[in-house]
C-alpha positions in Angstrom: -1.6 -11.6 28.1 -3.4 -13.5 25.4 -6.9 -13.0 24.0 -9.3 -15.9 24.1 -11.8 -16.4 21.2 -14.4 -17.6 23.7 -14.4 -14.3 25.5 -17.6 -12.2 25.1 -16.2 -10.1 22.3 -18.9 -8.9 20.0 -17.7 -5.4 19.0 -14.1 -4.8 17.8 -12.3 -1.6 16.9 -9.1 -1.9 14.7 -6.9 1.1 14.7 -5.4 1.4 11.2 -1.9 2.6 10.4 -1.7 6.0 8.8 0.1 5.5 5.5 -1.4 3.9 2.4 1.3 1.3 2.0 1.3 0.3 5.7 -2.5 0.1 5.7 -2.4 -2.3 2.7 0.2 -4.4 4.4 -2.2 -4.8 7.4 -4.9 -6.4 5.2 -3.8 -10.0 6.0 -4.0 -9.1 9.7 -7.4 -7.6 9.3 -8.5 -10.9 7.6 -7.0 -12.9 10.5 -9.0 -10.8 13.0 -12.2 -11.6 11.2 -11.4 -15.3 11.0 -10.7 -15.4 14.8 -13.9 -13.5 15.6 -16.4 -14.4 12.8 -19.5 -13.3 14.6 -18.2 -9.9 15.9 -18.9 -6.5 14.4 -15.6 -5.1 13.3 -15.0 -1.4 12.7 -11.7 0.2 11.6 -10.5 3.7 12.6 -8.6 5.2 9.7 -7.3 8.6 8.5 -9.2 10.0 5.5 -6.4 9.3 3.1 -6.4 5.6 3.8 -10.1 4.9 4.2 -10.4 3.7 0.6 -8.1 0.8 1.4 -10.8 -0.7 3.6 -14.0 0.6 1.9 -14.7 -2.6 0.0 -13.0 -5.0 2.4 -15.5 -7.8 3.3 -13.8 -8.3 6.7 -14.8 -4.8 7.8 -18.3 -3.8 8.7 -17.6 -0.1 9.1 -14.9 2.5 8.5 -14.8 5.3 11.1 -12.8 8.3 9.8 -10.3 9.9 12.1 -10.5 13.5 10.8 -7.3 14.7 12.5 -7.2 17.8 10.2 -10.6 19.2 11.2 -13.1 17.6 13.5 -10.6 15.6 15.5 -7.7 18.0 15.4 -5.6 18.6 18.4 -6.2 17.5 22.0 -9.7 18.8 22.0 -10.5 16.9 18.8 -9.0 13.7 20.3 -11.2 14.0 23.3 -14.2 14.4 21.0 -13.2 11.3 19.1 -12.7 9.3 22.3 -16.3 10.2 23.3 -17.6 9.2 19.9 -15.8 5.8 20.2 -17.0 5.3 23.8 -20.6 5.6 22.6 -20.0 2.6 20.2 -19.5 0.2 23.2 -16.4 -1.6 21.8 -15.3 -4.7 23.7 -11.8 -4.8 22.2 -9.4 -2.5 20.4 -6.6 -4.0 18.3 -4.0 -1.4 17.6 -2.1 -2.0 14.4 -0.7 1.5 14.7 2.2 1.6 17.1 1.9 5.2 18.3 1.3 6.2 21.9 -1.8 8.2 20.7 -3.5 5.0 19.5 -3.4 3.4 22.9 -4.3 6.8 24.6 -7.4 7.1 22.4 -8.5 3.6 23.2 -8.0 4.2 26.9 -9.9 7.5 26.8 -12.7 5.7 25.0 -13.0 3.2 27.9 -12.5 0.2 25.7 -12.0 -2.6 28.2 -9.5 -4.7 26.2 -6.7 -2.8 24.4 -4.2 -4.9 22.5 -1.0 -4.1 20.5 2.7 -4.0 20.7 3.9 -2.6 24.0 6.2 0.0 22.3 6.2 3.8 22.5 5.8 4.0 26.3 2.3 2.7 26.2 2.6 -0.5 28.2 0.4 0.8 31.0 -2.4 1.8 28.6 -2.6 -1.7 27.1 -4.4 -4.7 28.8 -2.9 -7.1 26.2 0.6 -6.0 25.4 2.8 -7.9 23.0 6.6 -7.5 23.3 8.3 -6.5 20.1 11.3 -8.8 19.4 14.3 -7.7 17.5 13.9 -10.3 14.9 10.4 -9.1 14.2 11.8 -5.8 12.9 13.8 -7.6 10.3 11.0 -9.4 8.5 8.5 -8.1 6.0 5.9 -5.8 7.5 3.0 -8.1 6.6 4.5 -10.6 9.0 5.2 -7.8 11.5 1.5 -7.3 12.1 0.7 -11.0 12.0 3.3 -11.7 14.6 1.5 -9.3 16.9 -1.7 -11.2 16.5 0.1 -14.5 17.2 1.4 -12.9 20.3 -2.2 -12.3 21.4 -2.9 -16.0 20.9 -4.8 -15.6 17.6 -4.5 -17.8 14.6 -3.1 -16.4 11.4 -2.7 -17.5 7.8 0.7 -19.1 7.1 0.5 -18.0 3.5 -1.1 -14.6 3.7 -2.1 -12.4 0.8 -2.9 -8.8 0.5 -6.4 -7.7 -0.3 -7.7 -4.7 -2.2 -10.8 -4.2 -4.2 -11.7 -0.9 -6.0 -15.3 0.3 -5.6 -17.6 -0.2 -8.6 -18.1 3.6 -8.9 -14.4 4.1 -9.1 -14.0 1.4 -11.7 -16.7 3.0 -13.9 -14.9 6.3 -13.5 -11.6 4.8 -14.5 -12.9 3.2 -17.6 -14.4 6.5 -18.7 -11.1 8.3 -18.0 -9.1 5.9 -20.1 -11.3 6.1 -23.2 -8.9 8.5 -24.9 -6.2 5.9 -24.7 -8.0 2.6 -24.9 -11.2 1.9 -26.8 -13.8 -0.2 -25.0 -14.6 -3.8 -25.9 -17.2 -4.5 -28.6 -20.7 -3.5 -27.9 -22.5 -6.1 -25.9 -19.5 -7.1 -23.8 -19.7 -6.8 -20.1 -17.3 -3.9 -19.8 -13.6 -3.4 -19.4 -10.7 -3.4 -21.9 -9.0 -6.0 -24.1 -6.0 -7.8 -22.8 -4.2 -6.9 -25.9 -4.0 -3.3 -24.8 -0.6 -2.3 -23.4 -1.5 0.0 -20.6 1.4 0.8 -18.3 1.2 2.8 -15.1 4.1 5.0 -14.0 4.4 6.4 -10.5 7.4 8.8 -10.1 6.5 9.9 -6.6 7.0 8.6 -3.0 6.3 10.0 0.4 8.8 10.3 3.2 11.6 12.0 1.2 13.4 12.5 -2.1 15.9 9.7 -1.4 13.1 7.2 -2.4 12.5 8.7 -5.8 14.2 7.7 -9.0 15.3 10.6 -11.2 12.2 12.4 -12.7 13.9 12.9 -16.1 14.4 9.1 -16.4 10.7 8.4 -15.8 10.0 10.8 -18.7 12.6 9.1 -20.9 11.1 5.7 -19.9 7.6 6.8 -20.9 9.0 7.8 -24.3 10.7 4.5 -24.8 7.6 2.5 -23.9 5.3 4.4 -26.2 7.8 4.4 -29.1 9.2 0.9 -28.9 6.3 -1.3 -27.7 3.4 0.9 -28.6 2.4 1.2 -25.0 -0.1 3.6 -23.5 1.0 5.3 -20.3 -0.8 6.7 -17.3 1.2 8.9 -15.0 0.1 8.6 -11.3 1.0 10.6 -8.2 0.3 13.9 -6.4 0.5 17.4 -7.7 4.3 17.3 -7.0 4.5 14.7 -9.8 2.7 16.6 -12.5 5.9 17.9 -14.2 6.8 14.3 -14.9 3.4 13.7 -16.5 3.8 16.9 -18.5 7.2 15.8 -19.7 5.8 12.4 -20.8 2.9 14.1 -22.5 5.3 16.3 -24.5 7.1 13.1 -25.8 3.9 11.2 -26.7 0.8 13.3 -26.5 -1.4 10.7 -28.1 -0.2 7.9 -25.8 -0.1 9.4 -22.4 -2.6 10.6 -19.8 -1.3 12.6 -16.9 -3.4 11.8 -13.8 -0.9 13.1 -11.2 -2.8 15.1 -8.6 -6.2 14.4 -10.3 -7.5 11.4 -8.5 -8.7 10.2 -5.1 -7.0 7.1 -3.8 -10.0 5.0 -4.8 -9.9 6.3 -8.4 -6.2 5.7 -8.6 -6.7 2.1 -7.4 -9.4 1.6 -10.1 -7.1 3.1 -12.8 -4.2 0.8 -11.7 -6.5 -2.2 -11.9 -6.6 -1.7 -15.6 -2.8 -1.7 -16.1 -0.8 -4.5 -17.5 2.4 -3.4 -15.7 3.0 -0.8 -13.0 6.4 0.9 -12.6 7.0 2.7 -9.3 9.3 3.9 -6.6 8.9 2.3 -3.1 5.6 4.0 -2.2 2.0 3.5 -1.2 1.0 2.9 -4.8 3.6 0.2 -5.1 1.7 -1.7 -2.4 -1.6 -0.9 -4.1 -0.2 -2.6 -7.3 0.9 -5.6 -5.2 -2.5 -6.0 -3.6 -4.2 -5.8 -7.0 -1.8 -8.5 -8.3 -0.5 -6.3 -11.1 2.9 -7.2 -12.5 5.1 -4.4 -11.2 8.6 -3.0 -11.4 9.7 -1.5 -8.0 12.7 0.8 -8.0 14.6 0.8 -4.7 17.4 3.0 -3.4 17.4 4.2 0.2 14.8 1.8 1.6 14.9 -1.9 2.4 13.1 -4.3 0.0 13.3 -7.1 2.6 11.0 -5.3 5.1 8.9 -3.0 2.8 9.2 -4.5 -0.7 6.2 -5.4 -2.7 4.4 -8.4 -1.2 3.8 -10.1 -4.5 5.1 -13.0 -6.6 4.6 -10.8 -9.7 7.1 -8.1 -8.8 10.7 -7.4 -10.0 12.8 -5.2 -7.7 15.4 -3.0 -9.5 18.2 -1.8 -7.2 21.9 -1.5 -7.0 24.1 -3.2 -4.4 25.8 -0.1 -3.0 27.5 0.0 0.4 25.4 2.8 1.8 22.0 1.3 0.7 19.6 0.9 2.4 20.4 4.0 4.5 16.7 4.6 5.3 17.3 8.3 5.1 14.7 10.8 3.8 17.4 12.8 2.0 20.6 11.5 0.5 23.6 12.9 2.5 26.0 12.1 -0.3 25.6 11.9 -4.1 22.4 9.9 -4.6 24.4 7.1 -6.2 21.9 4.3 -5.4 19.3 5.9 -7.7 21.7 7.5 -10.3 23.2 4.0 -11.0 19.8 2.7 -12.1 19.5 3.3 -15.9 16.4 3.9 -17.9 17.3 0.8 -20.0 17.3 -1.5 -17.0 13.8 -0.4 -15.9 12.6 -0.6 -19.5 13.9 -4.2 -19.9 12.3 -5.2 -16.6 8.9 -3.8 -17.7 9.2 -5.4 -21.2 9.9 -8.8 -19.8 6.9 -8.5 -17.4 4.7 -7.7 -20.4 5.8 -10.8 -22.3 6.4 -13.6 -19.9 6.7 -12.9 -16.2 7.3 -16.5 -15.1 10.1 -17.3 -17.4 11.7 -14.0 -16.7 11.6 -14.4 -13.0 13.1 -17.9 -13.2 15.9 -16.8 -15.5 17.0 -14.0 -13.2 16.4 -16.2 -10.1 14.5 -13.4 -8.6 14.1 -13.9 -4.8 10.6 -14.3 -3.4 9.1 -10.9 -2.4 7.8 -12.8 0.7 11.4 -12.8 1.9 12.0 -12.8 5.6 8.8 -14.7 6.4 10.7 -17.2 8.5 
């Protein structure tokens, strides 16, 4: 069943996906929903760790936090959340998240129109279900969400772009945090840093499992090469689990490295990344942040599939090896981690250096495939 734009839909709830990267890849779908319902009030229900993705999104009127660790924890918490949502009087729920729980909450909240893919045994809970075709699973996830909207009868952009905008307070915080590495512009300028500064972000972490993570010692070696050979300044990103990589990088170049692993909110990390000339990362949520901020980035892939979850950017270089068992999509490598061990520090360094000098010529010379692969 398709939605009609002329229906009396004035109050819409979007259910966000639960991972940072997935949430960023839904931003073209969020924009499409706004374009199809320009006069509606649009709220998004998001977990606390992804709320910053939508905080400054002009297509969203309100972010409702799904506090599943505290206030909305467990079955009792879900019932409480459903009651809170029922009080909002939503006309339509569009479920970008595929889980049964998303449809169950919308049903409990008595939202009269509930739309999404009819997967995960939730067909009976949806009023507007969209069949998930096999070919849809093989395209980039940006198009995965847009195909759902098309299945609902909505119009979508044929050349979608990710959207992400750091909050002004986070930008001010980031500029202050970077002062030990980068002097500000001359007094009287509007703020920010000179384009001549060679600030490079490094993200050694990745959620889901260790199979997605390049060797930590090679990230440390890479940081040393960048600071010594091109006079770069390095910011290490990630969680507390990535702090050792930052400490190793600091030991190699204490005057040229700031270890921010485990020290930032997502909003602060976004603002720090917005100051980077290049970002080097595993397949992770921060990789998608960099893509959405249009930062030139080097993405290191091993166990995962760059066709479906690669950086949705024309300023990205993917470094991976063509190995028979990759992509295996496993959280932990069952053999010898050959897909990541085969990627050398020199390869990643050369990719980053080329991005710093002339991305367009570099991409053409290597005949890099479009990161929008699979869009057809």
